[in-house]
C-alpha atoms as one frame of an Amber mdcrd trajectory, in Angstrom:
protein
  47.299  18.893 139.292  48.005  15.711 137.342  50.230  14.402 134.559  47.361
  12.310 133.145  45.034  13.701 130.467  41.948  11.834 131.708  42.494  12.923
 135.308  42.876  16.556 134.242  39.668  16.360 132.227  37.798  14.729 135.116
  38.989  17.512 137.468  37.672  20.159 135.071  41.108  21.559 134.213  41.231
  23.567 130.982  44.845  22.658 130.109  46.646  19.533 128.961  49.837  18.170
 130.514  51.693  19.152 127.325  50.471  22.752 127.698  51.672  22.724 131.285
  55.127  21.575 130.172  55.232  24.397 127.638  54.297  26.940 130.314  56.996
  25.555 132.603  59.579  25.862 129.828  58.530  29.449 129.071  58.760  30.340
 132.765  62.304  28.986 132.957  63.303  30.765 129.750  61.863  34.005 131.137
  64.230  33.712 134.105  62.011  32.344 136.864  64.225  30.365 139.222  61.660
  29.531 141.919  58.668  27.546 140.666  55.946  25.576 142.456  53.928  22.729
 140.966  50.569  21.694 142.452  49.489  18.058 142.513  46.280  16.438 143.732
  45.792  12.874 144.933  42.944  10.616 146.081  40.894  11.696 143.076  38.215
   9.468 141.496  39.619   6.387 139.790  43.216   7.102 140.792  45.387   4.180
 141.877  48.366   4.242 144.199  50.718   3.315 141.362  49.365   6.139 139.163
  50.000   8.607 141.992  53.548   7.369 142.510  54.177   7.805 138.796  52.813
  11.391 138.899  55.175  12.203 141.770  58.259  10.833 140.014  57.338  12.502
 136.730  56.929  15.926 138.350  59.994  15.575 140.598  62.070  14.848 137.480
  61.115  18.345 136.259  63.069  19.673 139.265  60.772  22.471 140.474  61.869
  24.204 143.663  58.578  23.506 145.462  55.756  20.945 145.225  52.334  21.224
 146.867  50.474  17.907 147.125  46.893  18.001 148.375  44.290  15.273 148.711
  40.922  15.936 147.109  38.270  17.099 149.560  34.662  16.806 148.423  32.867
  19.976 149.563  29.099  20.156 149.970  27.332  22.073 147.225  29.962  21.324
 144.567  29.318  19.280 141.387  31.525  16.473 142.756  29.355  16.209 145.877
  26.324  15.421 143.731  27.989  12.599 141.787  28.694   8.956 142.537  32.492
   8.916 142.650  34.927   6.024 142.561  37.205   7.434 145.258  40.212   5.566
 146.684  39.487   3.967 150.057  40.998   5.339 153.269  43.886   2.868 153.316
  44.847   3.761 149.743  44.638   7.498 150.467  46.771   7.034 153.589  49.392
   5.160 151.566  49.361   7.898 148.903  50.183  10.446 151.601  52.982   8.257
 152.940  54.378   7.696 149.445  54.445  11.448 148.790  56.999  12.242 151.478
  59.042   9.120 150.763  59.303   9.587 146.983  59.820  13.358 147.058  62.443
  12.858 149.766  64.529  10.784 147.363  64.549  13.780 144.996  65.739  16.204
 147.679  62.395  17.670 148.762  61.796  18.134 152.486  58.298  18.214 153.934
  57.936  21.432 155.940  54.137  21.572 156.208  51.333  19.019 156.009  50.921
  19.333 152.239  54.057  21.174 151.102  57.550  20.030 150.093  60.544  22.141
 149.074  64.192  22.062 148.159  66.376  23.482 150.931  65.753  27.200 151.417
  62.811  27.249 148.999  59.972  26.949 151.495  57.028  29.160 150.483  57.165
  32.444 152.409  53.538  33.144 151.507  52.326  29.875 153.084  54.557  30.265
 156.130  53.209  33.782 156.627  49.730  32.324 157.133  50.873  29.496 159.403
  52.941  31.943 161.503  50.113  34.529 161.554  52.304  37.194 159.971  50.373
  40.411 159.388  49.437  41.080 155.764  47.661  43.871 153.898  45.449  43.073
 150.914  45.088  45.660 148.140  42.245  45.683 145.621  38.742  44.258 145.208
  38.197  40.981 147.062  41.446  41.205 149.027  41.826  40.184 152.674  44.013
  41.556 155.461  45.172  40.725 158.970  46.458  43.767 160.840  46.890  44.168
 164.624  44.463  41.398 165.502  41.811  42.599 163.063  40.774  40.634 159.977
  38.853  42.367 157.192  37.958  41.957 153.522  37.326  44.385 150.671  34.206
  44.222 148.505  34.594  41.681 145.700  32.610  43.531 143.016  35.123  45.689
 141.122  32.620  48.279 139.897  31.208  48.780 143.391  34.764  48.897 144.781
  35.762  51.692 142.372  32.526  53.610 142.894  32.823  53.565 146.683  36.430
  54.764 146.515  35.412  57.649 144.236  32.597  58.557 146.641  34.850  58.352
 149.696  32.840  55.438 151.119  34.126  52.423 153.030  35.181  49.412 150.959
  35.449  47.103 153.985  33.227  44.065 154.613  33.375  41.178 157.096  35.391
  43.176 159.608  36.324  41.134 162.680  38.400  42.025 165.710  39.866  38.747
 166.904  39.559  37.936 170.589  42.629  36.748 172.471  41.065  33.272 172.560
  40.645  33.277 168.770  44.236  34.393 168.277  45.486  31.618 170.561  43.411
  29.076 168.634  44.899  30.274 165.342  48.409  30.219 166.779  47.994  26.540
 167.609  45.981  25.092 164.735  47.805  27.053 162.045  51.282  26.727 163.553
  50.965  22.991 164.076  50.546  22.535 160.313  54.295  23.096 160.071  56.567
  20.090 160.548  58.581  22.087 163.098  55.394  22.888 165.050  54.963  25.828
 167.433  57.236  27.435 170.002  56.314  27.636 173.683  58.416  30.791 173.962
  56.618  32.465 171.074  53.248  31.643 172.649  54.413  33.195 175.929  55.721
  36.307 174.154  52.555  36.769 172.077  49.954  36.223 174.775  51.738  36.616
 178.105  50.574  33.137 179.106  52.146  29.720 179.394  50.775  27.402 176.706
  50.405  24.626 179.292  48.170  26.832 181.427  45.839  27.292 178.439  46.051
  23.946 176.641  47.719  21.657 179.174  44.967  19.001 179.293  44.702  18.883
 175.492  48.481  18.685 175.063  48.762  15.853 177.603  45.902  13.942 175.960
  47.345  14.267 172.456  50.830  13.318 173.647  49.412  10.230 175.363  47.687
   9.294 172.103  51.056   9.778 170.307  49.625  12.502 168.100  51.835  15.284
 169.518  55.420  15.290 170.701  57.518  17.776 172.649  61.104  18.578 171.696
  62.769  21.279 173.768  60.839  24.493 173.173  58.689  23.076 170.399  55.352
  21.271 170.210  54.734  19.424 166.961  52.634  16.751 165.319  54.019  13.239
 165.291  54.063  11.302 162.037  50.846   9.654 163.152  49.410  13.054 164.079
  50.093  14.363 160.578  48.020  11.530 159.147  44.952  12.652 161.144  45.860
  16.332 161.393  42.333  17.682 160.929  41.123  15.821 164.016  44.161  16.893
 166.039  43.967  20.577 165.103  40.227  20.677 165.883  41.095  19.921 169.530
  42.429  23.484 169.898  39.137  25.172 169.032  37.314  26.403 172.142
């Protein structure tokens, strides 16, 4: 998440940057040819120049994929209960802008709000979520999305094994998604991708024209220059990416 020892310690990481480099070397020697590196910005005490240096240092390692997320302080976490020297909004905005610019010079293309990849190395796992591809989770604590139904398995491994042996259900949090919920997910997940969502796909999935469902919202966001239309596709503008959380929230009924 960082190339700096103090930042790693502050984030509660249990590894050093040198240990990370060793792991990366071992992975390459073992034959892995498709590696992702995670980075985090807008963390306490971090400057814009430090972030730019992290980006260049990691890009020089030539991984196939880089995920770069800004720190979000969640309620109930240790960080939320501390006085933190966080970068201001302008600095965080510039860090986000610098990410795409610097990684672009190393051949990484942004294909999702927080993800960058060499050509053809976009993460299929991430895209599966943004495209609402069905997936089946196996094992304790796993999640699934099958035929419009989302469900989880019990997290406790002993209870999971015991229920299987007794022929009992291992499902929890079972939810059959309404058509409205599926349309919401189609929009706010799909718009995370740089290429956005397809009007044709929406029509094929739901039998409805996207403008009939979201026309007023689409017009409003286009007028505010947060969305743009290109042929069949609806996508976030550069400005829309910068305030994506606010834009995507517009599609929740």
